[in-house]
C-alpha positions in Angstrom: -27.3 8.6 10.0 -26.4 4.9 10.2 -24.0 3.3 7.9 -24.1 -0.5 7.6 -21.6 -2.3 5.5 -22.5 -5.7 4.2 -19.5 -8.0 4.8 -18.6 -11.5 3.9 -15.8 -11.7 6.4 -14.4 -15.2 6.3 -13.7 -16.4 10.0 -10.3 -17.9 11.0 -6.6 -17.0 10.7 -4.6 -16.0 7.7 -1.2 -17.3 8.5 2.1 -15.5 8.0 3.0 -15.7 4.3 -0.5 -16.6 3.3 -2.8 -14.5 1.1 -3.0 -13.6 -2.6 0.7 -12.6 -3.3 2.1 -10.1 -5.7 5.4 -8.6 -6.5 4.9 -4.8 -6.6 8.0 -2.7 -7.3 10.3 -5.3 -5.7 8.0 -5.6 -2.5 6.2 -8.9 -1.7 2.6 -8.1 -1.1 0.1 -10.4 0.5 -3.5 -9.4 0.7 -4.9 -10.4 4.1 -8.5 -9.4 3.2 -10.4 -8.6 -0.1 -12.5 -5.7 -1.0 -15.5 -8.0 -1.5 -14.9 -9.6 1.9 -15.3 -6.3 3.7 -18.1 -5.0 1.5 -15.8 -2.2 0.1 -15.3 -0.7 3.6 -11.6 -1.4 3.7 -8.7 -3.5 2.5 -5.7 -4.9 4.5 -2.3 -6.2 3.2 1.2 -7.1 4.5 4.2 -5.7 2.6 7.7 -7.1 2.9 10.0 -4.4 1.7 13.7 -5.3 1.0 16.4 -2.6 1.4 16.2 -0.1 -1.4 12.6 -0.5 -2.3 10.1 2.3 -2.4 6.4 3.3 -3.0 6.6 6.3 -5.3 5.0 9.5 -4.2 1.4 9.7 -5.0 -2.0 11.1 -3.9 -5.1 9.2 -3.1 -8.4 11.0 -3.9 -10.7 8.5 -2.2 -8.9 6.4 0.4 -7.3 7.3 3.8 -4.2 5.0 4.3 -2.4 3.6 7.3 0.8 1.8 7.7 1.8 -0.1 10.8 5.5 -0.9 10.9 5.9 -4.4 12.5 9.6 -4.8 11.7 12.3 -2.6 10.2 12.3 1.1 9.4 11.0 3.4 6.7 11.5 6.9 5.6 8.1 8.5 4.8 7.1 11.7 3.2 3.6 12.8 4.1 2.7 16.3 2.7 5.9 18.4 3.1 7.2 16.5 6.1 9.7 13.7 6.2 9.5 11.1 9.0 11.4 8.0 10.0 9.0 5.3 11.1 10.2 2.2 13.1 8.8 -1.0 14.6 5.6 -0.2 16.5 4.9 3.1 14.7 1.7 3.9 12.8 1.9 6.2 9.8 -1.4 8.1 8.9 -1.8 9.4 5.3 -5.1 11.1 4.7 -6.5 11.3 1.2 -5.6 14.4 -0.9 -2.2 14.6 0.9 0.9 13.5 -1.1 3.0 10.7 0.3 5.7 8.2 -0.5 7.7 5.6 1.3 11.4 4.5 1.0 13.0 1.5 2.7 16.4 2.7 3.6 17.2 0.2 6.3 19.7 -2.7 6.0 17.1 -5.5 6.5 13.6 -6.2 5.1 10.8 -4.2 6.7 7.4 -5.8 7.4 4.4 -3.5 7.4 0.7 -3.9 7.6 -1.3 -1.5 5.3 -5.0 -0.5 5.6 -7.1 1.7 3.3 -10.5 3.0 4.1 -12.6 2.7 2.0 -11.1 0.0 -0.3 -12.4 1.7 -3.5 -10.1 0.4 -6.3 -6.9 -0.3 -4.2 -7.1 -4.1 -4.6 -7.3 -3.8 -8.4 -4.5 -1.1 -8.4 -2.1 -3.4 -6.5 -3.0 -6.5 -8.5 -2.4 -4.5 -11.7 0.9 -3.3 -10.5 1.8 -6.9 -9.5 1.3 -8.0 -13.2 4.0 -5.7 -14.3 7.2 -7.5 -15.3 9.3 -8.0 -12.3 12.5 -8.5 -14.2 12.8 -5.0 -15.4 12.4 -1.4 -14.1 8.8 -0.2 -14.2 7.8 2.2 -17.1 6.7 5.4 -15.4 4.2 6.2 -18.2 2.5 2.7 -17.7 2.6 3.1 -13.9 1.1 6.5 -14.2 -1.6 5.2 -16.4 -2.5 2.4 -13.9 -2.5 4.9 -11.0 -4.9 7.2 -13.0 -7.3 4.3 -13.9 -7.6 3.7 -10.1 -8.1 7.3 -9.1 -4.6 7.9 -7.7 -2.1 10.5 -9.0 1.5 9.5 -9.4 3.9 12.3 -8.6 7.5 12.9 -9.6 10.1 11.8 -7.1 11.1 14.5 -4.7 14.3 16.5 -5.4 
């Protein structure tokens, strides 16, 4: 069986700090590709995570997700196991496995995220980026956005 993805990959270099940018839960997210550009096969973005930020625990039903830690340190929950990931580490989070990320270091972490396939991830992150940045996110609204994009938001671990 041969799978051929139709891509519209734009050649060139996306510079540091470039890309469609969003504030998501206090992180600065810069898309480095688009869903359309890769024919839905994947999506890649950079995330700058100041100390104290997190990505709440959730489950993907469609996408496998990878995080490459370029700078800093993260605490990661994948399934029932907690890890500390540092610069140079790759975090692998298969679909249907709960996961969450916490930035507990004292300086901003810089990470590169990839999901395969892209599914609705670009729309999810853009929707979360439109939430008011000057107030805490409403869990009910965040849960609704997650559900609309085929992800399940989970309660924080004890």
